[in-house]
N, C-alpha and C positions, 0 to 999 in steps of 0.2 A: 470153808464149806463149798463144795463144787455145785454146779448148776443142777445136776441130776439129783443130788441129795436135798438141796433146798427146795426144788420143785416137788419132790416126794413129801416133804414136811408140809408145804403149803396145801397140797392136794389132800393130805390126811386131815388137815384142819378143816377144809371145806366139807369133806365127807362126814366128819364128826360134828360139824356145826360149831367148832370152837377154835377157829384160827387165832393164833397168838396175837395179842395186843389189839384185837378187834379193829383191824383196818376196814375201811369202807370198800365194798365191792361194787364196781360199776360194770355194766354190760352195754356195749355198743353193737349195733348191727347196721348193715348197709341199707340198700334200697328195698322198701316195702311198697308194693304196688297192689292194690286191692280190687282193681278193675279186671276185665277179661277173664283169664283162666282162674286166678285166685277167687275172683268174684263169683264165678260159676261154682267153684268148690264150696264156698260158704253158702250160696243159695241152695245147694243140694243138701245142706245140713252137715257137711263135713268141716273139719277144723284144720287148716293148713299149718297151724303152729303147734298142734298137739305133739309131734315128735320132739320139739324143743322145750316143751312146757317145764319139765323138771330142771333143765339147765337154766332157763330163765329164772326159776325160783331160787337159784343159788345167789342171786345178786340183791343188794340193797336198793339199787336204782337201775332202771333199764331204759335205754334210749335207742331210737331208730330213725331212719330218714323216710318220711312219708312221701312217696313218689307219685302222688296223684291228688286231685281234688276229691273231697268226700262231700257230695252235695246232691240235691235234687234240682238245683237251679243252674242257670248259666247256659252259654252257647260255646261250642267248640271254636277255638281260634283258627281262622282260615289258613294261616301260614304254617301251622304245625303239621308235620308228617304223622306224628303219633300224639294223640290226646287222650288222657286218662281221667276218668271221673267214676269213682266207686259209689255205690249206694251207701247211705248212712248206716244201715244195719250191719255192714261189714266191720264196723268198729268194735263189735262185740268180741271179736277174736283178739283184739289188742287189750281189752280191759282185763286188768289183773296180771298181764304179761309185760306191758310197756307202761312206764310212768310218764314218758314224754316223747315227742317226735319233733324233728326238725322240719320246717317248711321251706328252708332255704335250698331250693332246687329248681330245675327247669321244667317241672310239670305241675307245680302248685297252682300256677295261673292258667292252666290249659283251658278252663271254661270261664275265664274272665274274673273281674273283681267281685262280682256278686257271688259266684260260686266259691271264690277264695274266702270271702268273709263268712259264708255259710260253713265252710270247712272248719274255721276256727270255732264257730258256734257249736258245731256237731262234736268237736273234740272237747270243748268245755262241758257239754251235756254228758259226755261219756266219762268225764273225770280224767282226761288225758291232757297233760300240759303240752304246750307247744312254744317254739322259739324259732328265730331266724326268719320271722315274717310277722306282719301285724297290720293294724289299721292305718299306720303312718310310718314314716322313716324312724322316728325315735323308738316306737314300739318294736319295729322289726329288728333293731339293733340291741334291744334290751336282753340281758343275759337270762338264761334259765338258772335259777338259784337252787342248789341242793344243799340243805342243812341237815346233816345226819352225823351221828357218832362224833359230835364235837367239831366237825369240819364244816366249812362254808365253801362250796365249789361253784364256780360260774362256768356254764357251758354256753359258748357262742356259736351261732350258725351262719354260714355264708355260702352263696352260690357264685360260681365263676362261668357258668355255661349258658349260652344264649337260649332264649331271647332276653335281652336286658329290659324289655318293656315290662317284664314282671316285677321290676324293682319298685319298692315302696318310695313314695315321694313325701315331701313335708306334710301334705294333707291327704295323701291317697294311699290306699292299701297295697300291699305287695310284700316282696321278700327283701332280705338283706343282701346287697351285692358286695362282693369282695373287692374293695378298693384297699390297696396295701396300707396306706396311711390311716384310713378309717379303722381297719382291723387293729392296727397297733394302738390307736387311740382307745378303742374299746377294751383291749387287754389291759392297758394301763388304768383305765377308769374302773374296771372290775377289781383290780388289785387295790386301788385307792379306796374302793367301797368296802374293803375288808375280806375279799376272797383269799382263802388259803391257797387255792389252786384255780387256774383258768385253763380250760380245755376247748380250743376251737375245733368245731366239727365242720370240715370243708367239703363242699360239693365241687369237685374240680377234676382236671386231668382229661386226656383224650380217650374217647370211647374205644374199648377193646385193646388198648395198649397195656401190655403186661408190666411196664416199667413207668415210674413217674418221670416227668420231663424236668428239665433244668429249672424252670420257674417254680415248680412244686418243691423241689429240693431246697432251693435257696430261700424261698419264703417260709417254708416249714421251719428251717433253722433260725430265720429271723424272728419268727413268732416265739420260739423258745428263748432266744436271746433277750426278748422283750418281756419275758415273764410267764409264758405258757408252760405248764407242767407236762403236757402231752399234746400231740396233734393227731387227729383222726380224720380220715377222708372216705369219701364214696363218690359215685357217679360213673366211672368208666365201664361198669357192668362186668368187670373182672377184678380180681385181687391184684395189687401192685407192689407187694413186698413191704418191708419195714426196715427201720434202722434205729440206732440209738445215737443221740446227739446230746452231749453234756449230761449224760446219765438219764436222759428223758426219752421216752419212746415216740417215734413217728410211725404211724401205720397209714400208708398212703391211700389205699383203697380197700374197703372190706368187700367190695363186689356186691352182687345181688343177695337178697335174703328171701323175700317172697316176690317172685317175678316169673312170668312165663314169656314165651315167644323167642327163646334162644335155642338154636339147634346145636351150636358149638359147645364143646365140653367146658371151656373156660367160662362161658356165660352162665353155666349151670353149676358153678362152684363158688361158694362164698365163705366168708369167715365171720364168726361171732368173736368179738374182742372182749376179754374179761380183764379188768384192771383191779388190783388191790392197792389202795392208796391210803396213806396216813399223813400226818402233818408234815413229814419230811419229803413226801412225794410218792410217786408210783413205786411200790416195793416189788411188785411182781406183775407181769402181764403175760397173757397167752391168747392165742387165736385158736378157736375150735372150728373144725371144718364142717361145712354144710354142702351136701349134694342136693340140687334142686331138680325135682321131677318135671315132666313136661306140662303139668298143670300149674306149676309155679310154687309148689310146696317144698320147704327145706327139710332135709333129713340129716341127722348126725352121721358123720363119716369117720368112724373110729379107726379105720385102716389107714388114714392119711395123717402124717405128722405135719405140723405147722409151726410158724415162728413163735417163740416165747423168750422171755429174759427175766432175770432177777437183778434188782438194783445193786450197783456196786461192782458187778462183774463185767459190764460193758461189752457183753458178747451175746449175740442172738444165737439161740440154739433151735433145734427142731424138737418139739415136745409131742408126746403122744396125746391123742384126743381121748379123754377118760370116759370109756363106755359106761362105767358104773354110775356116772352122774345121770344117765338116762334110764336107768333100770328102776 
């Protein structure tokens, strides 16, 4: 079966709501920042996620990177050039669209530990799970567990971009920092705890670089060698391509998803990643293109083809972005 034919069969299954063998469908998106432009859109009564609502509905579980504090408390950190703090009421646009968010990034601590803790409390109140950060080091490294359709999946979140002072300590709140050996230890621990699949969600790479660096490539492959079923990334504010290693996908950066302040075209294009996974691994994955307007709201871009692949073929293709999923 060629890629085009297998892709068509999988797409038909999504549209009919009856994909063969009932694999679990996961969606990942990159950076979600609810301050500034997006915050003003929400305050005006508009919904920046409305154009993607029907696509998000196609997944069993949806995950994004929350690139801001969400709090009324705290003070901006003096050494930061850009500090983001969204109002708690902005979380209403994530409810019912995202099941969990990663806190492992370089903006979760922008308004200090008090606002960081309030962010976790606001997410709890909104019914949105969070990972990659917590009240202490152990909690920050605790996996997000997804138990659906007979699968047990562990999602791990890590940040590699300064400032490191946002890192959680043994008794202090903060984010999970990406130390290679600790990441590997966490992957092994999740497997030992019964995870059928482990997926690290990395906040890494050089901003505005369209390609991953050697460190990203080597460590992504090592994570798969140590048991990860896929590796997903964000942070550079641009997409960074994808590859297949040992029949497992690596998507280096999904770019922005809800974010304003970028005049360049690359900064206003992102990917939504959709994975279909069963007990044997990721059976099919695709990236759906988003064009982000100047207010920071994403819109499906069906005229752009983006990377996709089917298990066993070990070849990345360019697949169409299915407009019908947004109708």
